[in-house]
LONUNU-819853 format. One record per residue (C-alpha): residue in one letter; chain; x, y negated, z; residue number from 1. Coordinates in steps of 0.25 Angstrom, whole numbers, plus 5000, padded with zeros to 4 digits. Layout:
- aa / ch / xx / yy / zz / i
- a / A / X / Y / Z / NUM
...
END
This chain:
- aa / ch / xx / yy / zz / i
- m / A / 5048 / 5037 / 4976 / 1
- k / A / 5046 / 5046 / 4963 / 2
- r / A / 5045 / 5037 / 4951 / 3
- i / A / 5045 / 5024 / 4956 / 4
- l / A / 5039 / 5015 / 4946 / 5
- g / A / 5047 / 5006 / 4937 / 6
- l / A / 5048 / 4998 / 4925 / 7
- a / A / 5052 / 5011 / 4917 / 8
- l / A / 5036 / 5016 / 4920 / 9
- a / A / 5026 / 5012 / 4909 / 10
- m / A / 5012 / 5013 / 4910 / 11
- v / A / 5007 / 5014 / 4896 / 12
- i / A / 4993 / 5006 / 4896 / 13
- a / A / 4981 / 5009 / 4888 / 14
- a / A / 4974 / 4999 / 4881 / 15
- s / A / 4959 / 5006 / 4883 / 16
- g / A / 4952 / 5006 / 4895 / 17
- f / A / 4958 / 4993 / 4902 / 18
- a / A / 4949 / 4985 / 4911 / 19
- q / A / 4948 / 4970 / 4906 / 20
- s / A / 4939 / 4966 / 4918 / 21
- l / A / 4938 / 4965 / 4933 / 22
- d / A / 4925 / 4974 / 4932 / 23
- d / A / 4931 / 4983 / 4923 / 24
- y / A / 4944 / 4985 / 4932 / 25
- l / A / 4936 / 4988 / 4944 / 26
- k / A / 4927 / 4998 / 4936 / 27
- v / A / 4940 / 5006 / 4932 / 28
- r / A / 4946 / 5005 / 4945 / 29
- r / A / 4934 / 5010 / 4951 / 30
- a / A / 4931 / 5022 / 4941 / 31
- s / A / 4948 / 5025 / 4945 / 32
- k / A / 4943 / 5025 / 4961 / 33
- i / A / 4956 / 5016 / 4964 / 34
- s / A / 4953 / 5007 / 4975 / 35
- s / A / 4967 / 5001 / 4977 / 36
- p / A / 4981 / 4999 / 4968 / 37
- a / A / 4992 / 5010 / 4968 / 38
- n / A / 5007 / 5008 / 4968 / 39
- s / A / 5019 / 5014 / 4962 / 40
- v / A / 5019 / 5025 / 4972 / 41
- a / A / 5005 / 5032 / 4968 / 42
- l / A / 5009 / 5027 / 4953 / 43
- n / A / 5023 / 5036 / 4955 / 44
- a / A / 5014 / 5047 / 4961 / 45
- l / A / 5004 / 5050 / 4949 / 46
- v / A / 5005 / 5062 / 4943 / 47
- g / A / 4993 / 5064 / 4933 / 48
- t / A / 4982 / 5051 / 4930 / 49
- k / A / 4976 / 5042 / 4940 / 50
- s / A / 4971 / 5028 / 4937 / 51
- f / A / 4978 / 5015 / 4948 / 52
- e / A / 4977 / 5003 / 4949 / 53
- i / A / 4989 / 4994 / 4951 / 54
- i / A / 4993 / 4980 / 4957 / 55
- g / A / 5005 / 4972 / 4953 / 56
- i / A / 5011 / 4961 / 4946 / 57
- v / A / 5013 / 4961 / 4932 / 58
- q / A / 5027 / 4955 / 4931 / 59
- g / A / 5029 / 4955 / 4916 / 60
- v / A / 5023 / 4958 / 4903 / 61
- v / A / 5030 / 4963 / 4890 / 62
- g / A / 5024 / 4964 / 4877 / 63
- s / A / 5029 / 4975 / 4867 / 64
- g / A / 5021 / 4977 / 4852 / 65
- d / A / 5005 / 4981 / 4857 / 66
- l / A / 5009 / 4984 / 4873 / 67
- t / A / 5012 / 4975 / 4885 / 68
- n / A / 5022 / 4980 / 4894 / 69
- i / A / 5017 / 4976 / 4908 / 70
- i / A / 5027 / 4976 / 4920 / 71
- f / A / 5019 / 4976 / 4932 / 72
- q / A / 5025 / 4978 / 4947 / 73
- l / A / 5016 / 4984 / 4956 / 74
- a / A / 5011 / 4979 / 4971 / 75
- d / A / 5023 / 4990 / 4976 / 76
- g / A / 5034 / 4984 / 4968 / 77
- e / A / 5037 / 4996 / 4958 / 78
- t / A / 5036 / 4989 / 4942 / 79
- l / A / 5030 / 4997 / 4931 / 80
- r / A / 5028 / 4992 / 4915 / 81
- i / A / 5013 / 4995 / 4911 / 82
- v / A / 5011 / 4994 / 4897 / 83
- t / A / 4999 / 4991 / 4890 / 84
- r / A / 4992 / 4988 / 4877 / 85
- s / A / 4980 / 4979 / 4884 / 86
- a / A / 4983 / 4970 / 4895 / 87
- p / A / 4973 / 4957 / 4900 / 88
- e / A / 4981 / 4945 / 4896 / 89
- w / A / 4980 / 4941 / 4912 / 90
- l / A / 4987 / 4953 / 4915 / 91
- t / A / 5000 / 4952 / 4907 / 92
- a / A / 5001 / 4937 / 4912 / 93
- s / A / 4998 / 4940 / 4928 / 94
- e / A / 5006 / 4936 / 4939 / 95
- m / A / 4997 / 4940 / 4948 / 96
- d / A / 4994 / 4955 / 4956 / 97
- v / A / 4986 / 4964 / 4946 / 98
- r / A / 4979 / 4977 / 4947 / 99
- l / A / 4981 / 4987 / 4936 / 100
- l / A / 4974 / 4999 / 4933 / 101
- i / A / 4980 / 5010 / 4927 / 102
- k / A / 4979 / 5025 / 4924 / 103
- a / A / 4992 / 5031 / 4927 / 104
- t / A / 4996 / 5046 / 4921 / 105
- r / A / 5010 / 5053 / 4924 / 106
- e / A / 5008 / 5067 / 4919 / 107
- h / A / 5019 / 5074 / 4928 / 108
- e / A / 5027 / 5070 / 4941 / 109
- n / A / 5039 / 5066 / 4933 / 110
- g / A / 5031 / 5060 / 4922 / 111
- e / A / 5028 / 5044 / 4917 / 112
- l / A / 5016 / 5038 / 4922 / 113
- s / A / 5008 / 5032 / 4912 / 114
- a / A / 4994 / 5024 / 4914 / 115
- f / A / 4983 / 5016 / 4907 / 116
- l / A / 4981 / 5003 / 4911 / 117
- l / A / 4965 / 5002 / 4914 / 118
- g / A / 4963 / 4988 / 4920 / 119
- a / A / 4970 / 4975 / 4926 / 120
- a / A / 4965 / 4966 / 4938 / 121
- t / A / 4970 / 4955 / 4946 / 122
- d / A / 4973 / 4960 / 4960 / 123
- a / A / 4966 / 4948 / 4965 / 124
- q / A / 4954 / 4952 / 4958 / 125
- i / A / 4955 / 4968 / 4964 / 126
- a / A / 4960 / 4965 / 4980 / 127
- p / A / 4947 / 4957 / 4984 / 128
- l / A / 4940 / 4969 / 4978 / 129
- e / A / 4948 / 4978 / 4986 / 130
- a / A / 4948 / 4970 / 5000 / 131
- a / A / 4932 / 4971 / 5000 / 132
- e / A / 4932 / 4985 / 4996 / 133
- r / A / 4942 / 4990 / 5008 / 134
- s / A / 4933 / 4982 / 5017 / 135
- r / A / 4921 / 4987 / 5013 / 136
- n / A / 4927 / 5001 / 5016 / 137
- a / A / 4935 / 4997 / 5029 / 138
- p / A / 4930 / 5006 / 5039 / 139
- k / A / 4922 / 4999 / 5052 / 140
- t / A / 4929 / 4998 / 5065 / 141
- s / A / 4926 / 5006 / 5076 / 142
- s / A / 4931 / 5006 / 5091 / 143
- p / A / 4943 / 5013 / 5091 / 144
- k / A / 4942 / 5027 / 5097 / 145
- s / A / 4948 / 5032 / 5111 / 146
- g / A / 4960 / 5042 / 5112 / 147
- s / A / 4968 / 5039 / 5101 / 148
- s / A / 4971 / 5023 / 5103 / 149
- i / A / 4985 / 5020 / 5111 / 150
- s / A / 4985 / 5009 / 5123 / 151
- g / A / 4982 / 4994 / 5118 / 152
- l / A / 4979 / 4999 / 5104 / 153
- r / A / 4963 / 4999 / 5102 / 154
- g / A / 4956 / 4989 / 5092 / 155
- s / A / 4956 / 4988 / 5080 / 156
- i / A / 4965 / 4982 / 5066 / 157
- s / A / 4957 / 4970 / 5060 / 158
- r / A / 4959 / 4967 / 5046 / 159
- g / A / 4959 / 4953 / 5044 / 160
- g / A / 4970 / 4944 / 5040 / 161
- t / A / 4984 / 4949 / 5038 / 162
- k / A / 4992 / 4940 / 5048 / 163
- l / A / 5008 / 4944 / 5046 / 164
- t / A / 5015 / 4933 / 5054 / 165
- s / A / 5011 / 4921 / 5062 / 166
- r / A / 5016 / 4914 / 5049 / 167
- s / A / 5011 / 4923 / 5038 / 168
- t / A / 4997 / 4926 / 5038 / 169
- i / A / 4988 / 4934 / 5028 / 170
- a / A / 4975 / 4928 / 5027 / 171
- p / A / 4962 / 4938 / 5028 / 172
- r / A / 4960 / 4938 / 5012 / 173
- v / A / 4964 / 4945 / 5000 / 174
- v / A / 4977 / 4942 / 4995 / 175
- p / A / 4984 / 4944 / 4982 / 176
- a / A / 4994 / 4957 / 4984 / 177
- e / A / 5006 / 4948 / 4980 / 178
- e / A / 5003 / 4939 / 4990 / 179
- a / A / 5001 / 4947 / 5002 / 180
- v / A / 5016 / 4955 / 4998 / 181
- i / A / 5022 / 4941 / 5000 / 182
- a / A / 5015 / 4940 / 5014 / 183
- y / A / 5019 / 4953 / 5019 / 184
- a / A / 5032 / 4954 / 5011 / 185
- s / A / 5035 / 4940 / 5020 / 186
- f / A / 5031 / 4946 / 5032 / 187
- i / A / 5039 / 4959 / 5030 / 188
- k / A / 5051 / 4952 / 5027 / 189
- n / A / 5049 / 4942 / 5039 / 190
- r / A / 5049 / 4956 / 5046 / 191
- n / A / 5062 / 4962 / 5042 / 192
- k / A / 5071 / 4951 / 5035 / 193
- r / A / 5081 / 4960 / 5030 / 194
- l / A / 5071 / 4964 / 5019 / 195
- s / A / 5074 / 4957 / 5006 / 196
- d / A / 5062 / 4951 / 5000 / 197
- a / A / 5059 / 4961 / 4989 / 198
- e / A / 5060 / 4971 / 5000 / 199
- a / A / 5050 / 4963 / 5009 / 200
- t / A / 5039 / 4962 / 4998 / 201
- k / A / 5043 / 4976 / 4992 / 202
- i / A / 5037 / 4982 / 5005 / 203
- a / A / 5027 / 4971 / 5006 / 204
- h / A / 5022 / 4977 / 4992 / 205
- g / A / 5022 / 4990 / 4996 / 206
- v / A / 5013 / 4989 / 5009 / 207
- i / A / 5003 / 4980 / 5003 / 208
- a / A / 5003 / 4991 / 4990 / 209
- f / A / 5002 / 5003 / 4997 / 210
- s / A / 4993 / 4996 / 5009 / 211
- i / A / 4982 / 4994 / 4997 / 212
- q / A / 4984 / 5008 / 4991 / 213
- y / A / 4983 / 5017 / 5003 / 214
- g / A / 4971 / 5005 / 5010 / 215
- v / A / 4982 / 5004 / 5023 / 216
- d / A / 4981 / 4989 / 5028 / 217
- a / A / 4993 / 4983 / 5025 / 218
- r / A / 4997 / 4976 / 5038 / 219
- l / A / 4996 / 4990 / 5043 / 220
- v / A / 5007 / 4995 / 5033 / 221
- m / A / 5015 / 4983 / 5038 / 222
- a / A / 5014 / 4986 / 5053 / 223
- i / A / 5018 / 4999 / 5052 / 224
- l / A / 5030 / 4994 / 5044 / 225
- i / A / 5034 / 4986 / 5056 / 226
- a / A / 5033 / 4996 / 5065 / 227
- e / A / 5039 / 5006 / 5057 / 228
- s / A / 5052 / 5000 / 5051 / 229
- g / A / 5050 / 4984 / 5051 / 230
- f / A / 5049 / 4985 / 5036 / 231
- n / A / 5063 / 4991 / 5034 / 232
- p / A / 5063 / 5000 / 5023 / 233
- n / A / 5075 / 5007 / 5027 / 234
- a / A / 5072 / 5011 / 5041 / 235
- t / A / 5074 / 5024 / 5047 / 236
- s / A / 5069 / 5030 / 5060 / 237
- r / A / 5076 / 5040 / 5070 / 238
- s / A / 5066 / 5050 / 5065 / 239
- g / A / 5069 / 5047 / 5052 / 240
- a / A / 5056 / 5037 / 5047 / 241
- m / A / 5061 / 5030 / 5036 / 242
- g / A / 5057 / 5018 / 5029 / 243
- l / A / 5048 / 5006 / 5030 / 244
- g / A / 5036 / 5015 / 5035 / 245
- q / A / 5045 / 5024 / 5042 / 246
- l / A / 5041 / 5037 / 5036 / 247
- m / A / 5047 / 5050 / 5040 / 248
- p / A / 5053 / 5061 / 5030 / 249
- a / A / 5042 / 5072 / 5031 / 250
- t / A / 5030 / 5059 / 5027 / 251
- a / A / 5041 / 5053 / 5018 / 252
- q / A / 5040 / 5067 / 5009 / 253
- s / A / 5027 / 5070 / 5010 / 254
- l / A / 5022 / 5056 / 5004 / 255
- g / A / 5031 / 5057 / 4993 / 256
- v / A / 5040 / 5047 / 4998 / 257
- s / A / 5054 / 5051 / 4993 / 258
- n / A / 5062 / 5038 / 4998 / 259
- p / A / 5057 / 5033 / 5010 / 260
- y / A / 5066 / 5020 / 5012 / 261
- d / A / 5059 / 5015 / 5000 / 262
- t / A / 5047 / 5004 / 5001 / 263
- t / A / 5037 / 5008 / 4993 / 264
- e / A / 5039 / 5024 / 4993 / 265
- n / A / 5039 / 5021 / 5011 / 266
- l / A / 5027 / 5012 / 5011 / 267
- y / A / 5019 / 5020 / 5001 / 268
- g / A / 5021 / 5032 / 5012 / 269
- t / A / 5020 / 5024 / 5025 / 270
- v / A / 5006 / 5019 / 5019 / 271
- r / A / 5001 / 5032 / 5015 / 272
- t / A / 5004 / 5037 / 5028 / 273
- i / A / 4997 / 5026 / 5036 / 274
- r / A / 4986 / 5030 / 5027 / 275
- g / A / 4985 / 5044 / 5029 / 276
- h / A / 4985 / 5041 / 5044 / 277
- l / A / 4975 / 5031 / 5044 / 278
- e / A / 4966 / 5040 / 5036 / 279
- r / A / 4967 / 5052 / 5044 / 280
- y / A / 4966 / 5044 / 5059 / 281
- h / A / 4952 / 5036 / 5052 / 282
- k / A / 4947 / 5048 / 5050 / 283
- q / A / 4950 / 5055 / 5062 / 284
- t / A / 4946 / 5043 / 5072 / 285
- g / A / 4933 / 5044 / 5065 / 286
- g / A / 4936 / 5029 / 5055 / 287
- d / A / 4941 / 5021 / 5068 / 288
- p / A / 4952 / 5011 / 5061 / 289
- f / A / 4959 / 5007 / 5073 / 290
- e / A / 4961 / 5020 / 5080 / 291
- a / A / 4966 / 5026 / 5065 / 292
- l / A / 4976 / 5015 / 5064 / 293
- i / A / 4983 / 5021 / 5077 / 294
- l / A / 4984 / 5035 / 5075 / 295
- s / A / 4989 / 5031 / 5061 / 296
- l / A / 4999 / 5022 / 5068 / 297
- a / A / 5001 / 5035 / 5076 / 298
- a / A / 5002 / 5046 / 5067 / 299
- y / A / 5012 / 5036 / 5058 / 300
- n / A / 5022 / 5035 / 5070 / 301
- a / A / 5020 / 5048 / 5077 / 302
- g / A / 5014 / 5057 / 5067 / 303
- s / A / 5000 / 5062 / 5065 / 304
- g / A / 5004 / 5074 / 5071 / 305
- a / A / 5006 / 5068 / 5083 / 306
- v / A / 4993 / 5061 / 5083 / 307
- r / A / 4987 / 5073 / 5082 / 308
- k / A / 4994 / 5080 / 5093 / 309
- h / A / 4990 / 5068 / 5102 / 310
- g / A / 4977 / 5066 / 5099 / 311
- g / A / 4980 / 5051 / 5095 / 312
- v / A / 4993 / 5041 / 5096 / 313
- p / A / 5004 / 5052 / 5101 / 314
- p / A / 5009 / 5047 / 5116 / 315
- y / A / 5022 / 5042 / 5109 / 316
- r / A / 5029 / 5027 / 5114 / 317
- e / A / 5034 / 5026 / 5100 / 318
- t / A / 5021 / 5029 / 5093 / 319
- q / A / 5012 / 5022 / 5104 / 320
- n / A / 5021 / 5010 / 5100 / 321
- y / A / 5022 / 5012 / 5086 / 322
- v / A / 5006 / 5012 / 5085 / 323
- r / A / 5005 / 4998 / 5094 / 324
- k / A / 5016 / 4992 / 5087 / 325
- v / A / 5009 / 4994 / 5072 / 326
- v / A / 4997 / 4990 / 5077 / 327
- d / A / 5001 / 4978 / 5084 / 328
- v / A / 5007 / 4973 / 5072 / 329
- y / A / 4997 / 4978 / 5062 / 330
- r / A / 4987 / 4969 / 5071 / 331
- q / A / 4996 / 4958 / 5070 / 332
- l / A / 4995 / 4959 / 5054 / 333
- t / A / 4981 / 4959 / 5054 / 334
- g / A / 4980 / 4947 / 5063 / 335
- q / A / 4976 / 4952 / 5075 / 336
END
């Protein structure tokens, strides 16, 4: 990944224009046309000026003259230092997930990132509002069309409770991001016991962060990772597919993924690819979410060219078995 964020990244924060109340925060968020948090990949890719929302945890606070240095860990695991002249007392003492609105600037590709603090709020304040917005905007489920589904794969995927295992269930409610990370990391470690706790947690952070950013159900991402690599970041297929989401070299290159075996980079590429397929086939199927899912999975496995050539799921045994497996796991994770 280009320019991984670290403690050396200094973010210069302006004292003026700081959103002190939740209403002020939401006004700035709407004015900046922000709908979900960004991550280190988006920040690293920035050239120019853009407003972002970031989510994470305040790990420490160090005073230096009139300035306050806040050590902040993003949800995808990267750490950065924020410098501010004015920060609310609750933020500097917070042990919970928080959201920051920043106006970030990088003058050229190799330049240093600077940012201005626009506002701060707790994740517990914002997450329920996002969930309600997604619910209002969710497409209505319609009956699947004929011609593309493969035998045994007709129906719909509900969005109820997140059932991870028979012994580990997340109720259908909004939970803090860190609580979700703990549950997902436990599930990942159970599926691949060779992973360390830190590795499983990093995968969970990436899955949840990129799923939020690109509007993809994290349970679908988990199902794909199970089918692709079994949560093995070092997996390599006979065809050359690499890492957690088994990215092909050409796909990785087109997305700017320089190291497909890096957990964060691979998950970025994986979720972006899934999102692209879902958008394409959602339009192509007239908004049928289940049919779009089937075609997206087929395209992820065999390529969109194969789906176009065969007018639906290609008649390849590997692809058909892959689609069945992912849908079956996804249904289990959604409690069906």
